[in-house]
C-alpha positions as CSV (number, residue, x, y, z in Angstrom):
1,M,0.0,0.0,0.0
2,N,1.4,3.4,-0.9
3,V,1.8,6.2,1.6
4,M,-1.3,8.1,0.5
5,E,-3.5,5.0,0.4
6,E,-2.4,4.4,4.0
7,N,-3.1,8.0,4.9
8,A,-6.5,7.8,3.3
9,K,-7.3,4.7,5.3
10,I,-6.3,6.4,8.5
11,R,-8.3,9.6,7.6
12,A,-11.4,7.4,6.9
13,E,-11.0,5.9,10.4
14,V,-10.7,9.3,12.0
15,L,-13.9,10.5,10.2
16,Q,-15.7,7.2,11.1
17,S,-14.8,7.7,14.8
18,L,-16.6,11.1,14.7
19,E,-19.9,9.5,13.5
20,G,-22.8,10.3,15.9
21,L,-20.9,13.0,17.9
22,S,-22.8,16.2,18.5
23,D,-21.1,19.6,18.2
24,D,-21.4,19.9,22.0
25,E,-19.5,16.6,22.5
26,L,-16.9,17.8,20.0
27,N,-16.3,20.8,22.2
28,K,-16.6,19.2,25.6
29,K,-13.5,19.5,27.8
30,I,-12.8,16.5,30.1
31,T,-10.1,18.4,32.0
32,D,-8.5,21.8,31.6
33,E,-5.2,20.3,30.5
34,N,-6.7,18.1,27.8
35,W,-7.9,19.0,24.3
36,T,-11.5,18.5,23.1
37,I,-12.1,16.3,20.1
38,G,-12.7,19.5,18.1
39,Q,-9.3,20.8,19.2
40,V,-7.6,17.5,18.2
41,L,-9.2,17.8,14.7
42,E,-8.0,21.4,14.5
43,H,-4.5,20.3,15.4
44,L,-4.6,17.6,12.6
45,Y,-5.7,20.3,10.2
46,L,-3.0,22.7,11.3
47,L,-0.3,20.0,11.0
48,E,-1.4,19.0,7.5
49,E,-1.5,22.7,6.4
50,A,2.0,23.2,7.8
51,V,3.3,20.0,6.1
52,V,1.9,21.2,2.8
53,K,3.6,24.6,3.1
54,S,6.9,23.0,4.2
55,V,6.9,20.4,1.4
56,S,6.1,23.0,-1.2
57,H,8.9,25.2,0.1
58,A,11.4,22.3,0.2
59,L,10.5,21.2,-3.3
60,K,11.7,24.6,-4.5
61,N,14.5,25.3,-2.0
62,G,15.2,22.1,0.0
63,S,18.4,20.1,0.3
64,D,19.0,17.4,-2.2
65,G,20.5,14.1,-1.4
66,P,19.5,10.9,0.3
67,V,18.6,10.9,4.0
68,E,18.3,7.8,6.2
69,T,14.9,6.3,6.4
70,K,13.4,7.0,9.9
71,P,10.8,5.0,11.9
72,V,8.1,7.6,11.5
73,Y,5.5,4.9,12.4
74,L,6.7,5.6,16.0
75,A,4.7,8.9,15.7
76,A,1.6,6.8,16.4
77,D,3.0,5.7,19.8
78,R,1.1,7.6,22.5
79,S,3.3,6.3,25.3
80,Q,5.7,9.2,24.5
81,K,4.1,12.5,25.3
82,R,4.9,15.3,23.0
83,K,4.1,19.0,23.3
84,A,2.8,20.6,20.1
85,P,4.7,23.6,18.9
86,A,2.7,26.8,19.3
87,Y,1.8,27.1,15.7
88,L,0.0,23.7,15.9
89,V,-1.9,24.4,19.1
90,P,-5.6,24.7,18.4
91,D,-7.6,27.7,19.7
92,N,-10.5,27.5,22.2
93,E,-13.2,28.5,19.7
94,F,-16.4,26.4,19.4
95,K,-16.0,24.0,16.4
96,T,-18.7,22.3,14.4
97,L,-18.2,18.8,13.0
98,K,-19.2,20.1,9.6
99,E,-16.6,22.9,9.8
100,M,-13.8,20.5,10.9
101,K,-14.6,17.9,8.2
102,E,-14.4,20.7,5.6
103,K,-11.1,21.9,6.9
104,L,-9.6,18.4,7.0
105,S,-10.9,17.8,3.4
106,R,-9.3,21.1,2.2
107,S,-5.9,20.4,3.8
108,R,-6.0,16.8,2.4
109,E,-6.7,18.1,-1.1
110,K,-3.8,20.5,-0.8
111,L,-1.5,17.7,0.3
112,L,-2.6,15.4,-2.6
113,S,-2.1,18.3,-5.0
114,V,1.5,19.0,-3.8
115,I,2.3,15.3,-4.0
116,A,0.9,14.9,-7.5
117,E,2.8,18.0,-8.7
118,A,6.1,16.9,-7.1
119,G,6.2,13.3,-8.2
120,E,7.7,10.4,-6.3
121,E,11.3,11.0,-7.3
122,A,11.4,14.6,-6.0
123,L,9.7,13.6,-2.8
124,E,12.4,11.0,-2.1
125,K,15.3,13.4,-3.1
126,K,14.4,16.5,-1.1
127,S,14.4,16.6,2.7
128,L,13.4,18.7,5.7
129,P,14.3,18.5,9.4
130,H,11.7,17.0,11.7
131,P,11.8,18.0,15.4
132,V,11.8,14.4,16.6
133,F,13.1,12.3,13.8
134,G,15.7,14.6,12.3
135,P,16.1,15.0,8.6
136,L,13.2,13.3,6.7
137,N,12.7,13.0,3.0
138,L,9.5,14.6,1.8
139,K,7.9,11.2,1.2
140,Q,8.5,10.3,4.9
141,W,6.9,13.7,5.8
142,V,3.8,12.6,4.0
143,E,3.9,9.3,5.8
144,F,4.3,11.2,9.1
145,V,1.0,13.0,8.4
146,G,-0.8,9.6,8.5
147,Q,1.1,8.2,11.5
148,H,0.4,11.5,13.4
149,E,-3.3,11.1,12.6
150,K,-3.2,7.5,13.8
151,R,-1.8,8.8,17.1
152,H,-4.6,11.3,17.5
153,L,-7.2,8.8,16.4
154,A,-6.3,6.9,19.6
155,Q,-6.6,10.2,21.5
156,I,-10.1,10.8,20.0
157,E,-11.2,7.3,21.1
158,E,-9.9,8.0,24.6
159,I,-11.8,11.3,24.8
160,K,-15.0,9.6,23.5
161,E,-14.6,6.9,26.2
162,Q,-14.2,9.6,28.9
163,L,-17.3,11.4,27.6
164,R,-19.3,8.2,27.9
165,S,-18.0,7.6,31.4
166,S,-18.8,11.1,32.5
167,K,-22.4,10.7,31.4
168,N,-22.9,7.7,33.8
């Protein structure tokens, strides 16, 4: 399965996990420290938008040359807590499911467009630094988007479970 097929499968799982949630549930905070499901979705959108910008920039100005393949699948591991950089932290505004689905759809269209325009060879040849994994080629950056969503899919499921328990 290619990287974007895997990303599409993960995105479908994220969207499926939202089925039946009300906008109120999407915005319900379990604790002050934790994000709402809506904020998790906003974070996914912000990350994908940032990756699109970075990949576009790197295709024009990035370093050439091979970089070592990194285990980006580890991004899905939630046992290692990570603090999101400020530009990827969602706001506290009320979010609707419709709005978040539209944002995620737009950012995915942009990612698909950049990938199609670049082609496989350019994605493997150019690289950018990642704060955890070090230099990643752009293809691995695209893979990271999916693994990052997989990580947050687990978080969404945890929040849903907490919402269910708080109702009882």
